[in-house]
C-alpha positions in Angstrom: -20.9 5.7 26.0 -17.9 5.3 23.6 -16.8 8.3 21.7 -17.4 8.5 18.0 -14.2 7.9 16.0 -14.2 11.5 14.6 -14.1 13.0 18.0 -10.8 11.1 19.1 -7.9 13.4 19.1 -4.5 12.0 18.2 -1.4 14.2 18.4 0.1 15.1 15.1 3.6 14.0 15.5 4.6 14.3 11.9 3.9 18.1 11.9 5.7 18.6 15.2 8.7 16.7 13.9 8.7 18.8 10.7 8.7 21.9 12.8 11.5 20.6 15.1 13.8 20.0 12.0 13.7 23.7 11.1 16.1 26.1 12.8 14.9 29.2 14.5 15.9 32.3 12.7 16.3 34.3 16.0 17.7 31.7 18.4 20.9 30.0 17.1 21.0 26.2 17.9 17.3 25.9 18.6 14.4 24.7 16.5 11.6 26.8 15.0 9.0 27.7 17.7 5.2 27.6 17.1 5.2 31.4 17.0 8.0 31.5 14.4 6.2 28.8 12.4 3.0 30.9 12.5 5.0 34.0 11.3 6.6 32.0 8.5 3.2 30.7 7.3 1.7 34.1 7.3 4.8 35.4 5.2 4.2 32.4 2.8 0.6 33.2 2.5 1.5 36.8 1.3 4.0 35.3 -1.2 1.7 32.7 -2.6 -1.3 34.9 -3.0 0.0 38.5 -3.6 -3.2 39.8 -5.1 -5.6 38.6 -2.4 -6.5 39.9 1.1 -5.6 37.1 3.5 -6.5 38.5 6.8 -8.9 35.6 7.4 -6.1 33.2 6.8 -3.4 34.5 9.0 -2.4 32.3 11.9 -0.7 32.4 15.3 1.0 30.2 17.8 -2.3 28.9 19.2 -3.3 27.7 15.8 -0.1 25.8 15.4 -0.7 24.3 18.8 -4.1 23.1 17.9 -2.6 21.4 14.7 0.2 19.6 16.6 -2.3 18.4 19.4 -4.4 17.0 16.6 -7.4 19.2 17.4 -7.5 20.3 13.9 -6.4 18.1 10.9 -7.6 19.9 7.9 -6.8 23.6 7.5 -7.9 25.7 4.5 -6.2 25.0 1.2 -4.4 28.3 1.4 -3.0 27.5 4.9 -2.0 23.9 3.8 -0.1 25.3 0.8 1.8 27.6 3.0 2.6 25.1 5.6 4.0 22.7 2.9 6.2 25.5 1.6 7.6 26.5 4.9 8.2 23.0 6.1 9.5 21.6 2.8 6.7 18.9 2.4 5.7 17.3 -0.8 2.1 16.4 0.4 -0.4 17.2 3.0 0.0 13.7 4.3 3.7 14.3 4.9 2.7 16.8 7.6 -0.1 14.5 9.1 -2.8 16.6 7.5 -6.0 15.0 6.1 -9.7 15.3 5.7 -11.1 13.0 8.5 -14.2 12.3 6.4 -12.5 11.5 3.1 -8.9 10.9 3.1 -7.1 7.5 3.1 -4.8 8.8 5.8 -7.5 9.3 8.5 -7.1 7.1 11.6 -8.6 3.7 11.3 -12.3 3.3 12.2 -13.4 0.3 14.3 -15.1 -2.4 12.3 -18.9 -1.9 12.6 -21.4 -4.6 13.1 -23.2 -3.9 9.9 -19.9 -4.6 8.0 -19.7 -8.0 9.6 -23.3 -8.7 8.8 -22.7 -7.7 5.2 -19.7 -10.1 4.9 -21.8 -12.9 6.3 -24.8 -12.2 3.9 -22.5 -12.1 0.9 -20.8 -15.3 2.1 -24.1 -17.1 2.1 -24.8 -16.0 -1.6 -21.4 -17.4 -2.5 -22.2 -20.7 -0.9 -25.6 -20.9 -2.7 -24.0 -20.1 -6.1 -21.4 -23.0 -5.5 -23.9 -25.5 -4.4 -26.3 -24.7 -7.4 -23.6 -24.7 -10.0 -24.0 -21.0 -11.0 -20.4 -19.8 -11.4 -21.4 -16.5 -12.9 -23.5 -15.7 -9.9 -20.6 -16.9 -7.7 -18.2 -14.4 -9.5 -20.6 -11.5 -8.8 -20.8 -12.5 -5.3 -17.1 -12.9 -4.9 -16.4 -9.5 -6.4 -18.6 -7.9 -3.6 -17.0 -10.1 -1.0 -13.4 -9.2 -1.9 -14.3 -5.6 -2.2 -14.9 -5.3 1.6 -12.6 -3.1 3.6 -9.2 -4.7 4.3 -9.7 -4.6 8.0 -12.5 -7.2 7.5 -10.2 -9.7 5.9 -9.7 -11.8 9.0 -13.4 -12.4 8.9 -13.2 -12.9 5.2 -10.6 -15.6 5.6 -13.0 -17.6 7.8 -15.8 -17.4 5.2 -13.4 -18.2 2.3 -12.2 -21.2 4.2 -15.8 -22.5 4.4 -16.3 -21.9 0.7 -13.2 -24.0 0.0 -14.4 -26.8 2.2 -17.5 -26.9 0.1 -15.4 -27.0 -3.0 -13.4 -29.8 -1.7 -16.5 -31.9 -1.4 -17.9 -30.9 -4.8 -14.6 -31.8 -6.5 -14.1 -35.2 -5.1 -15.9 -37.0 -7.9 -14.0 -35.1 -10.6 -17.2 -34.2 -12.4 -17.0 -30.5 -12.0 -13.8 -29.3 -13.6 -15.0 -25.7 -13.8 -14.9 -25.6 -10.0 -11.1 -26.0 -10.0 -10.7 -22.4 -11.4 -13.0 -21.1 -8.7 -10.9 -23.0 -6.1 -7.8 -21.6 -7.6 -9.1 -18.0 -7.3 -10.2 -18.4 -3.6 -7.0 -20.1 -2.7 -5.0 -17.2 -4.2 -7.2 -14.8 -2.2 -6.5 -16.8 1.0 -2.8 -16.4 0.3 -3.2 -12.7 0.0 -5.0 -12.5 3.2 -2.4 -14.5 4.9 0.5 -12.5 3.4 -1.1 -9.1 4.3 -2.6 -9.7 7.7 -0.6 -12.4 9.5 3.0 -13.4 10.3 2.3 -17.1 9.4 3.6 -19.0 6.4 0.1 -20.1 5.3 0.4 -17.7 2.3 2.8 -20.2 0.7 0.5 -23.2 1.2 -2.5 -21.4 -0.2 -0.6 -20.2 -3.2 0.7 -23.7 -3.9 -2.9 -24.9 -3.8 -4.0 -22.1 -6.1 -1.2 -23.0 -8.7 -2.3 -26.7 -8.5 -6.0 -26.0 -9.1 -5.1 -23.5 -11.9 -3.1 -26.2 -13.6 -5.9 -28.7 -13.2 -8.3 -26.2 -14.7 -5.9 -25.6 -17.6 -6.3 -21.9 -16.9 -3.2 -20.3 -18.3 -3.7 -16.7 -17.1 -4.4 -18.0 -13.6 -1.3 -20.3 -13.7 0.9 -17.3 -14.8 -0.5 -15.2 -12.0 0.2 -17.9 -9.5 3.9 -18.1 -10.6 4.1 -14.3 -10.5 2.7 -14.3 -6.9 5.1 -17.1 -5.9 7.9 -14.9 -7.3 6.7 -12.0 -5.3 6.7 -14.0 -2.1 10.2 -15.2 -2.9 11.3 -11.5 -3.3 9.7 -10.4 -0.1 11.6 -13.3 1.7 14.9 -12.3 0.1 15.2 -15.5 -2.1 16.4 -13.8 -5.3 17.3 -16.8 -7.3 13.9 -18.5 -6.8 12.2 -15.1 -7.5 13.9 -15.0 -11.0 13.1 -18.6 -11.8 9.5 -18.2 -10.9 9.0 -14.9 -12.6 10.5 -16.3 -15.8 8.1 -19.3 -15.6 5.2 -16.9 -15.4 5.9 -15.7 -18.8 6.1 -19.2 -20.2 2.7 -20.4 -19.1 1.0 -19.9 -22.5 -1.0 -17.1 -24.0 -2.3 -14.7 -21.4 -4.1 -11.3 -21.4 -1.9 -8.3 -21.9 -2.4 -6.9 -18.4 -1.4 -10.2 -16.8 1.6 -10.4 -18.9 2.5 -6.9 -17.9 2.2 -7.9 -14.3 4.5 -10.9 -14.8 7.1 -8.7 -16.6 7.2 -6.2 -13.6 8.0 -9.1 -11.4 10.8 -10.3 -13.8 12.1 -6.6 -13.6 12.0 -6.5 -9.8 13.7 -9.9 -9.5 16.5 -8.9 -12.0 17.0 -5.6 -10.3 17.5 -7.4 -6.9 20.3 -9.4 -8.6 22.0 -6.3 -9.9 21.2 -6.9 -13.6 20.3 -3.3 -14.6 20.3 -3.8 -18.4 17.7 -6.7 -18.5 15.7 -4.9 -15.7 14.9 -1.9 -17.7 14.4 -4.1 -20.9 11.7 -5.8 -18.9 10.1 -2.5 -17.6 10.1 -1.1 -21.2 8.4 -4.3 -22.4 5.9 -4.1 -19.6 4.9 -0.5 -20.6 4.5 -1.6 -24.2 2.3 -4.6 -23.2 0.2 -2.3 -21.2 -0.8 -0.5 -24.3 -2.6 -3.5 -25.6 -5.0 -3.8 -22.7 -7.7 -1.6 -24.3 -8.8 -4.6 -26.4 -8.8 -7.1 -23.7 -12.0 -8.3 -22.1 -11.9 -7.2 -18.5 -13.5 -10.5 -17.3 -10.4 -12.3 -18.8 -7.9 -10.2 -17.0 -9.8 -9.7 -13.6 -6.8 -10.7 -11.4 -4.5 -8.1 -13.0 -6.9 -5.1 -13.0 -4.7 -3.3 -10.5 -1.7 -3.3 -13.0 -2.0 0.1 -14.6 0.7 2.7 -15.5 0.9 3.8 -12.0 1.7 0.3 -10.7 4.3 -0.1 -13.5 6.0 3.2 -12.6 6.1 2.2 -8.9 7.8 -1.1 -9.9 10.2 1.1 -12.0 10.9 3.2 -9.0 11.5 0.1 -6.8 14.0 -1.3 -9.4 15.9 2.0 -9.5 16.2 1.9 -5.8 17.4 -1.7 -5.8 19.9 -0.8 -8.5 21.5 2.1 -6.5 19.6 5.1 -7.9 17.5 6.4 -4.9 17.3 10.0 -6.4 15.3 9.0 -9.5 13.3 6.5 -7.5 12.2 9.1 -5.0 11.2 11.5 -7.9 8.8 8.7 -9.3 7.3 7.8 -5.9 6.8 11.3 -4.8 4.8 11.9 -8.1 2.7 8.8 -7.5 2.0 9.6 -3.9 0.8 13.2 -4.9 -1.8 11.5 -7.2 -3.6 10.2 -4.2 -7.0 9.5 -5.9 -5.6 6.6 -7.9 -3.7 4.8 -5.0 -4.9 1.9 -3.0 -4.2 2.1 0.7 -1.8 -0.8 0.9 0.1 0.4 -2.2 0.3 3.8 -0.6 1.9 2.2 2.5 4.4 0.2 0.4 5.4 3.2 -1.5 5.9 5.3 1.6 8.2 2.5 2.9 10.2 2.5 -0.4 10.4 6.3 -0.4 11.7 6.1 3.1 14.6 3.9 1.9 15.4 6.4 -0.7 16.1 9.0 2.0 17.9 6.8 4.4 21.4 8.3 3.8 20.8 11.8 2.9 17.9 12.8 5.1 17.2 10.3 7.9 14.3 12.5 9.4 12.5 12.5 6.1 13.0 8.8 5.9 11.5 8.4 9.3 8.4 10.6 8.4 7.7 8.4 5.3 8.2 5.2 7.3 5.8 6.5 9.9 3.3 7.4 7.3 3.7 3.7 6.1 3.1 2.3 9.5 -0.1 4.5 10.0 -1.5 3.0 6.8 -0.5 -0.5 8.0 -2.6 0.1 11.1 -5.6 1.3 8.9 -5.4 -1.7 6.5 -4.3 -4.2 9.1 -1.5 -5.0 6.6 1.6 -6.8 8.0 3.1 -6.7 4.6 3.5 -2.9 5.0 5.0 -3.2 8.5 7.5 -5.7 7.0 8.4 -3.3 4.3 9.6 -0.8 6.8 11.9 -3.2 8.6 15.0 -2.1 6.5 14.4 1.5 7.5 14.0 0.7 11.1 17.3 -1.2 11.2 19.2 1.6 9.2 17.8 4.5 11.3 18.6 3.1 14.8 21.8 5.0 14.8 19.9 8.3 14.4 17.6 7.6 17.4 18.5 11.0 18.9 16.5 12.7 16.2 12.7 13.3 17.2 11.2 12.0 14.0 13.3 8.9 14.1 12.5 8.2 17.6 8.8 8.5 16.8 9.1 6.0 14.1 11.3 3.6 16.0 8.9 3.4 18.8 5.9 3.1 16.5 7.7 0.2 14.6 8.4 -1.6 17.7 4.8 -1.4 18.8 3.5 -2.4 15.3 5.8 -5.5 15.3 5.2 -6.7 18.9 1.4 -6.2 18.5 1.2 -8.7 15.6 
């Protein structure tokens, strides 16, 4: 009988690497031992909670061993605070600590049969809504469909392709123009699935179809969004000139809701930052923040594709721009604050931000860079996102000269496995 996922023990390489980076106070030239780490944690507990009796929280080398072997992943809050202080970690996740039943950093669970059944059942409702001309029912069904865990996206792609085949047949006589908008939305979602879960170039083809259908439907917000996404793909592929052109076109597609316009402005900012234009970059970021203030009066249904564009998203783009413009220090500060606010972060964004934070530490702290890049790969595994894996590629290249460091070796090995497994 297969073991339940909660019973599977995975060594905590992040915690072990963090301990190895610390020098022994008693043995020159050697790293901190488990016993020495336990002593340091106990001393930190006394400093952090001077008015409390902490006998029940004191630890020894055996406790550290259980943590490093992955037998225990979620110590008490007091012990976690002490560990972070001793090892210089900003978050619990930096030390591979998580609540297995609640945190987004837990190891990925296998897809369950009832999840697949749910996807199929919702898919049938989508088809019924399309065939019976009920776009509102279709929208509700699609919201449920796209809210499924990202690991189900390969199955979602199969279902969405079937919906698009139906749409092709329904649009041939040209009497159902409202379906072009639905087609545009589904095609954009297909491009997102392709970009996040595969190494193919299908994302560009689906995005072109989305743009064409949005234009046919005269849907200005969706047209702007398609331009924005095309600019994003160009950036991911290193085509800066095309990214600038497309991001500017996204702003000239006609009146759009404030949140969509904010999203387009962040793409302009990132494209300009990649070109080295710092003055216009920060003008675009400032304008994006100002636009975001206008979103309270916007009907959410009119701005549904840009719902993820909030102050945290804009701050992350600001950090990315600063990194591209040669200011890794301020970028790291912003990204660290965002990652500490874990309740507000989607898993894919968390992975991307860890990858970007790893870039911030490349030159001053290669082991810390490796730790964040490893965290990004762990989230790539959980979300089945090849886009997150791709974001760690510059880190993998830059860190190869530091392969003698334990944390770097862990990351390089995991990166090689992640790439070759795709």
